[in-house]
N, C-alpha and C positions, 0 to 999 in steps of 0.2 A: 671621663662619656664611657656611655653606657653605647652596645648597639644597639640598632635601630632593630626592631623586630620586621624579619620579610613580609614584603604587600600579600595580602593576600592573594590568592589566585584562584578567577574564579574556570568554576568548572566550564573546559570550554566542547561543548563535544559536536564531531566531524558533521557536516550537513547529512541531511539523510535526503540518500536516492530520491530522483523522481520515478524511475522505473525499474519494478519489483521484478526477479525473475520469482518462479511460482513459490519455488521454499518461501521466500520473503515476504510475498501475497498472502500467502497462506496462513503465516504466524502474523501479519498484520491483524487477517480476521480470525484467528484466533482458533483456527483450522488445525487439520495434519493434512498432509499432503495429497492424502485418497481422498480424503474428505473434501479437502477443496475442488482436486479434479470431480469427483463425482457432481458435486453443486455445478460447475462450470458445463459438465456435458448436459448438463437439466436444464442450460440454459440462466441462471439461479445470478450469477454471478457476472459483470461485468465484464465484458470480451476483451482480450488482448489484443493489442498489435503489436508488428512484425519492422522492424526497423531493417532494409535490405534482404527483404526474405529469411531473415536470421532467429532465433529462438525469443519464444513470444515474451509480451513484454507487459505489464500493468501496470498504467500509473495510478500511482501513489495517491495521487488528488482524487482521483475519480475513484477508487475503493475507500477513499475517507469521509468522501461523498456522500458515498449509495450508503455507509454504517449512520452516517448524521440523517441521515434522510431514513433512516429507518430500515434500510434493506426491500426497497419496495421491489413489489412481484416485476417482472423482466417486460413487460408490456407497459406498465405504467415506468417506468425508470426511460424503458426506449423512447417516450416521450418526454421524460422532461428532460434527458441528454442532449437535444435536438436544440 
């Protein structure tokens, strides 16, 4: 009797975090961290949230939606976000 081949294992990836640190948010957008902060200070990128007064975090879903919407100007983004 031949040995059965091991069952193929699916590529299981860990869940993506819902809240991103600045470096992670910058990487998601394909920006260097300094460019990310520059665009943030210009009001181009959606603003972060702070949980309990801690470090800023960006919502992954919000950044992904912002990109899917074509990276709209802040005044358009604010209207769409409400």
